[in-house]
C-alpha atoms as one frame of an Amber mdcrd trajectory, in Angstrom:
protein
  16.929 -26.747 -21.456  19.786 -25.125 -23.321  23.446 -24.684 -22.592  24.295
 -20.974 -22.354  27.602 -19.286 -23.005  29.842 -17.511 -20.503  28.677 -14.136
 -21.835  25.023 -15.048 -21.341  25.773 -16.256 -17.809  27.363 -12.942 -16.863
  24.270 -11.077 -18.094  21.929 -12.971 -15.759  21.112 -10.998 -12.636  18.949
 -11.945  -9.703  17.022  -9.712  -7.390  13.453 -10.936  -7.761  13.350 -12.207
  -4.180  14.564  -8.865  -2.821  11.959  -6.983  -4.854   9.170  -9.292  -3.725
  10.246  -8.952  -0.077  10.276  -5.151  -0.362   6.782  -5.117  -1.877   5.458
  -7.433   0.839   7.011  -5.249   3.564   5.379  -2.137   2.097   2.041  -3.918
   1.907   2.291  -5.058   5.533   3.175  -1.528   6.650   0.181  -0.135   4.753
  -2.178  -2.626   6.393  -0.856  -1.772   9.861  -1.189   1.957   9.088  -4.846
   1.535   8.110  -5.600  -0.439  11.266  -3.865   2.179  13.435  -5.758   4.964
  11.677  -9.059   3.208  12.295  -8.096   2.584  15.918  -7.117   6.152  16.773
  -9.571   8.142  14.637 -12.820   6.380  15.534 -14.651   6.476  18.829 -15.705
   2.825  18.656 -15.347  -0.139  16.355 -13.727  -3.485  15.831 -11.259  -5.181
  13.524 -10.214  -8.751  12.842  -6.672  -9.522  11.786  -5.421 -12.686  10.115
  -4.656 -15.389  12.624  -7.863 -14.876  14.586  -6.872 -11.699  16.423  -9.958
  -9.589  17.055  -9.886  -6.104  18.575 -12.850  -4.072  19.779 -12.714  -0.526
  21.138 -15.545   1.549  22.567
């Protein structure tokens, strides 16, 4: 570990958590969009979501 100066401290900026949360939200929306597309565009099928949720449509 090193001691940093006041100037170096003012140059440090955060934001990694916000970026990661935005990427995860986009990924979740994409997964839901694919499942909805499969649900509405096919005449029959099934899907299993994380957590043990299983859907079947005929």
